[in-house]
N, C-alpha and C positions, 0 to 999 in steps of 0.2 A: 278846397280845404287842404290843410297840411297832410291829412291822412284821407285819401280817397276811399270811397266804398269799394271800388273795383280797379284792379290793374289788368290791362289787356296787354299781354306780352306778344308782340309781333304786330306790325302794321300792314300785313298783306291783305289779300281779299278776305280771308277768314277773320282777321282782327277787325277790319272795317265793318264787316257784317255784324260782328258781336257788338261793336259800338252803336251801330244803327239800331239794332234790336233793343239794347239796353235803354237808349234814349227814347225810343218809341213807347217803352213801358214805364217811363217816368224816372229812370235812373240816369241822371246827368253827371253824377259825381264819379267820374272814372278818368284814368290816364292811359294813353296808348304809348307803349315804349317800343320804339323801332330802331334797329341797329343802323340802318342805312340813312342817307341824307334826304330821302323822300319816301312817302308811303307807297305801297304797292307790292312789296315783297319781291317775288320772282318775276313779276310783270315789269320788265325793264324795256323801255322804248328808246328808239333812236332812228338813225337813217343809214341806209346802205346806198352809197352813191346817189344821195338825194332822194331816195325812195323811202317813205315812212315804213318802219318795220318794228315788230314786237318780238322780243326774244323768247316769249313763251308761246306754246301752242294755244289755239283759240277754239278748242272744242268744248261744247257743253252737251250734257246728255240728260235724257229723261225717259221714263217708261213710255213705250209706244201707246199713244192714245191718252196719256195723262197730261195735265197742264204742265207746261215747262216751268221748272223752279225759278228760272231767271227771266221768264217771258215778260213779266210786268216791268222789271227793271230795264231790260233791253228795249222794250217799247217806249218806256218813259224817257229814255235817253236817246231815242231815235237811232238805235244801233241796228244795222241790218244783219240778218243771219239767215243761213240757208240749210236745208236738210242734207245736202250732199257734203260729207265731211272732207272730201278730197278735191273735187273738181273746181271749187271756187278759191282754192289756196293760190295766192300769187307768190311765186318764189323768184328771188333775185340773187345772183351770185355776187362775189366780191368785186366784180368789174361792172356791176350794174346791169348785166344782161338778164333778160327774162328767161328763166329756165323752168317755168311752170310745167310745161309738157313733160320734160325729163323727170321732174320730181313726181308728178302724177303717175307716170308709168312705173317708176321705182316703188312708189307706195303700193301699187297694185301687186307687183311681184313680191314685195315683202309680206303683204297680207296673205297671199297664196301660200308662201312658205310657212308662215306662222300657223295657218289653218291645217296644213299638212302635218306639221310638227305636233300640234295638239291632238290630232286624230291618230297619229302613228306612234307616239311615244309610249314605250313600255315602262310602267311604273317600277318594274324590278331592275331596270338598267341602272348602272352607276350614274351618279349625277355628273353634270358638266355645265359649263356656262351656256347661256342662251346663244351667245355668239357662235360657239362651236356647234351647237345643235342645229341652228338654222342653216349653217353651212352644209350640213348633211342633207338638208331638204331643199338645196338649190339656191339659197340666198347667200351670194358671195359678193358683197359690195366692193366696188373698186373706184368708181367715179366719185367726184365730190358730191354730186347729188345723191348717189346711193349711200355714201357714208353719212350724209346728213340725215337721210331717212332712217338709217340704222340707229342713230342716237335718238332721233325723234320718237321712234316707236318705244324704246326702252324708257326714255325719260318721262313719257306720259304716265305710265303705270307705276314705275319703280324709282324714278328720280335717280337713276344710275346708269352706268355704261353696260352695254350688252355683255362685256367680258366679266362683269361683276355679279350678274344675275343668275340665280340657280334655275336650271331648266325644270327640275322637279317642282319647285315652287311655282314657276311660271305656268306650267301645264296644270298643276293642281288648282291654282287660282282660276284659270280659264274654265275648267270643268265644273268647279263648285260654285262659280258665280251665277250659273243658271241651273237650278235643281232639275233632276230628271222629271220628265213629263210636265215641265213648266212651260207656260205660254208667255212668260215675261220676255219681252224684247225691248231693247233700248234704241231710241232714236238718237242719232248724233247730229248736232248742228255745228256749223262753223261760223264764227263771227267774221263777216266780210265787210270791213269798214275801212274807209280811206284814212281814218285818223287813228292809227296805232292799235286797232283791234281791242285787246283786253285793257289797254290803258284807258280807253273810253269808259269801261266799267268802273275802274278805280276812281277816275275823276268824278263820275256820276255818284258813286257811293259817298265820296268825300263831301260833295256839295249837299247831299241829302241830310246830313246831320252835323257837319263840322263847319265852323266859320273860317274865313281866311285867317291864317296865323293863329289858329285855335290853341290856347294855352294848355289844353288837355292832351296835346300831341307833343311828345318828347322824341325828337329825331337824334340820330347819332348816339344812341343810348343802347349799348350792348350788355345784355344780361349775362352775368357770370354765375350766379347762384340763386336758387329759390328755396326757401325754407318756410315751413308752416307749423302752426300749433293751434291749440284751441282758441287762442286770442287773435289769430289772424295770420297774414302772410308777410314775409320779409323778402325783398328782392334786392340783390346787390348788383352793381354794374361796374364796368371797367374803369370808370373815372372816379370810383370811390363813393358814389352816391348810393344811399340806402333808401329804398322806398318801402313804406308799410301800408297795408290795406286790409280791409276785412276779407276780401276775396281776390283771387287772381284767375284769369283765364289764359291758358297757354295755347297759343295758336301756331307755334313753331312746327316745322316739319320734323319728321323723325331724324333726318340727316343733321339738322341743326342741334337737336337734343343730344345726339350721339357725340357731337364735337364738344 
């Protein structure tokens, strides 16, 4: 229709899941607006020296002993995953050399430094970047593998560089994420699939509710403004197109919204 019921802003994993849920509940009248030339958001796949690689981390988590939130989807797509979040990661450098052991050891050292920081940080100290604080606890990355791990760690939780992250916020989040006397522990699983890891999840989600060249998907469509009133939502894009709908679901990350 000329005015869809729902606009889904962003075609990443969150946007795709919104579309899947809406359609499963009988709402087929929606449009997905995605700025890139393909769905998937931050899940960008490619090859490094002929080795399939995914640009995003491939960790998924659930409460220990609870059904995994993605288990049904991963199983339906025949995607292999493991309980060990580090040991099954295959790392390849820009020359195509397997550096998995070096990255694994660097991950362990970074994890030890982060644990020491969380336990030893004084809340009354002046704030500083996580980059600087971790250096005080023995994590000084120098090799390409160590530098990659440095970014890997900060990007998972904060989508930012270590030099841009507040240590006070970092430690506070780590402490408050598990309340005192709580028995909540999270299992981490790493997707270990020869076919681009998380890209497999994107492809499977698409096939579950979208047809090939589905007209409800508008690619290369960058949102510039979102306004709303009692009568609905209006979304403007860089090419001058204006979309109107009854509702809009914004799935952009905080970084995109700030830009």
